[in-house]
N, C-alpha and C positions, 0 to 999 in steps of 0.2 A: 584492657591487657596491658602489663606493664615491663613485659621482658626486656623490650628493647631497651626501655629506661633506667633499667636497672643493670643490662650491660654496661652503658656507655658510663653510668655513674661510675660502676666498680672500676673499670678503664682508666677514669681521669683520677680517680679521688679513694679509692679501695671502698672499703666498707664501713665509712666513715655516718656520723648523724645523716647525714643528707640520705646515705643509702638507705639505712633504715626507717626513715621519715617518710620515703616513697613507699616503703611496704606497709607503713601503719596508715597512711591516707588510703592507700589501695583497699585495705582490708574491711577499715570502717564502712567506705564506701559499697564494698561489695556486702557487708550485712544488712548496711540499708537497704539494699537491692534484693535483700533475700528474706526480709521484712520484719527484721528486728528492731522493733521500736527504742532507738536511743533517747536518752533526755533522765529528766530527775528523778524518776520511779524505775529506772533499770541498775539496778545495783551492779557492778561489774568487779571480778576480781581479775588481775593480771599476773598470773602466776607464773613464777619464773619470769620475770620484770626484766631485767636485765637495768639499762637504764631509764624503762619508764616510758619508751617512747608511743606505744601502741594505747596503753593506759592513758598516758596523757593527750592524747587524739579524743578518744573516747570522753573524756574531761570537758573537754571543750566542746563535747556536744553536750554537756549537762549534765553527765552518769556521774552518780557519787562511784569514784572509783578508789580501791584499796590493792596496794601494789604488794607481792609477798615474792620473797628470794631468801638466799643464804646470807647474802649480804646485802647493806645498801649502797648500790651504784646509782640512785637514780640523778638526773639531771639536774642542776639547780632550781630550776623552775618548779620540779615536783616535789622537792625535799618537804615540804610541810605539809604534803598530803599523805594520808594512812597509810602507815608499811608496817608489812609482819616480817619476821625473820625465820625461815623455817627451811628443813632440808627436806626438800619434796620427796627425795629417795628414801629417805628414815621416818621422819617425824610423822605425827598421826596427822593427817588433813583436814580431819572433822574440828581441829583446834580454830579452825579460819572462819566458822560460819557459813552461812549458806547465801548462795548470788543469782540473780539473775543471769548471769553472764559471764563466762569464766573463759577468759585466752589463753592458752598455752601455747607459745611460737618461740619453735626453735627451741624445744628445751625435752622434746621425746629423747633426741641422739645423743644427749651427754646425760643422761641416769643409765646407771645400769641396770635398774631393776622396774621398766617401763610397764611391767604386768601389774607391779603392785597399784602405781598410779591409778591405771586405769580399772582395776578393780574396786577403787575406793572415790574414784573422781566424783560419782553420783550423792557422797556425802555432804557436797559443797557446792551442789547446786539444789536451787528452788525446784517444786513442780514443775515441770515444763520448762525448767532451766536448761539454757542452753550452754555447751562446749565448743569452742572453735581450737580445735588441735591443729598444728602446723608444724611439720619438721623434715630436713634435709635425709631423704631416705640412700641407705648406704650405695645402693647401685647406680642412683643417677651421678650423672655428668658432675654435681659438687656436692655428691655425699660425702666423700673425704675431708670436705674444707678446703683447708690450704695444704693438705696432701693431694687434694687432685690435680691429675687423673691418677695417681701412682698408687691410689687406694684399692684399683682394678687389677693390682698386686697380691692384692690381699693384706690385713690387716698387721700383719709380721713384716711381709718381705717388701711391700707396699714403703715403710717408713724407712729403711734400710737402704734402698736404692735413693729415696728421695735426699737420706744424708749423705750419700757420696757424692751425689750432682752436686749439692747446693750448700751442705756445710752447715745448714742454720737450724735451729732449734722448730721444729713444730709448733704452734700455736696449741691445737687440739689433737692429743693424740690417742692412738685407738686403743682400745678397754681401758683409760685412763680417764681423759673427758672427752672421749667420742667414741660411740657405740653402735656397731655395725644394727641396721634396722629394714625390717622390708613394710611394705605395703600390704600386702599381704597376712603377714605376720599380726600386724596393730589391727587392721579389719577384726580378723579371730580374736582378739582380747578382748575387745571393745562388743561385740556379740556373745561374750561367753558372762557380761554382765547384764543382767535380765533387767537392770532399771535403767540400760541406756538402749536408744534408736539413733541408729544411722539415718541423719536426713541428707547429706550429701556428700558426694568423695570427689575431687577435683584440685588437678595441679593448680598450684597458688597463683602463679606469674601467668599463667593462660587459662582462665577457665572455660571459655569458650571449646576448648577442647577436652570437654571434662569426660567424653568417651574412653577417653586412653584409659583412665582408671578404670576402666570395669574389663582390662584385656590383661588375664594373669601373666608374669613374667614380663611383657610388652612395658607395662606401667611402672616396673620398678627402674628400668631404664632412661625412660622418656618423662618421667615426672620430675624437675627437678628438685620440688618443696611440693608435698604434697599436702591436701587440707581435708580434714573427715569435720564437718559439721553434724555436731550429736545432740539429742534431745533428751532428757531425763522423762522416763514417763513411769505412770502408776503401775504397781505391780503388787496384784491382790494376794500371790502364794510367796513374796518374797519376806525374807524374815527381816 
């Protein structure tokens, strides 16, 4: 459980590289505990990679890693690794190839059409390949990102109140770079794809309290960042 470490890191240094490094290290530990074999035979796609910190941690475990995002913002130490430019919301994911493990961390809430991603993500997974999907759900205390907690006033009223109180520009603007998402809606979108099977759902920062995610409505508020771990399954009747 790294929740308290993240809070302390954020209070001291905001969301700097160390903040995301904590998340990346914890993600890799969780994958290992979940039985994912990491090494030279496990191909990885860090989809919506940002600075590439999670993919970088997996590369340090010996995995061949490909990074993908709209623009290359990789840290200097990852610049020599494979990178593909792609607009996740508009481009064909099938052009990326297939992988044993796809990481999609803190991306879902930043794309206007998450259903398009979840309807086609099986195309970039090998048979029995795994998808690690995590994002900040809208109704959680940090769902509005830098707008929090004013996002509880709504995606339109909240920014107006924020602007009146602080008078500074938001990093993430609702319906421009941040889109309201829910856990329940995301589960339904994944289950709509017959090639995907949900293995586990849990709060990313306190996974031992996974029971929270089984309680509709309550989970939307108590899960600061949700993880849905998904496997691609064989589907004889699928097109």
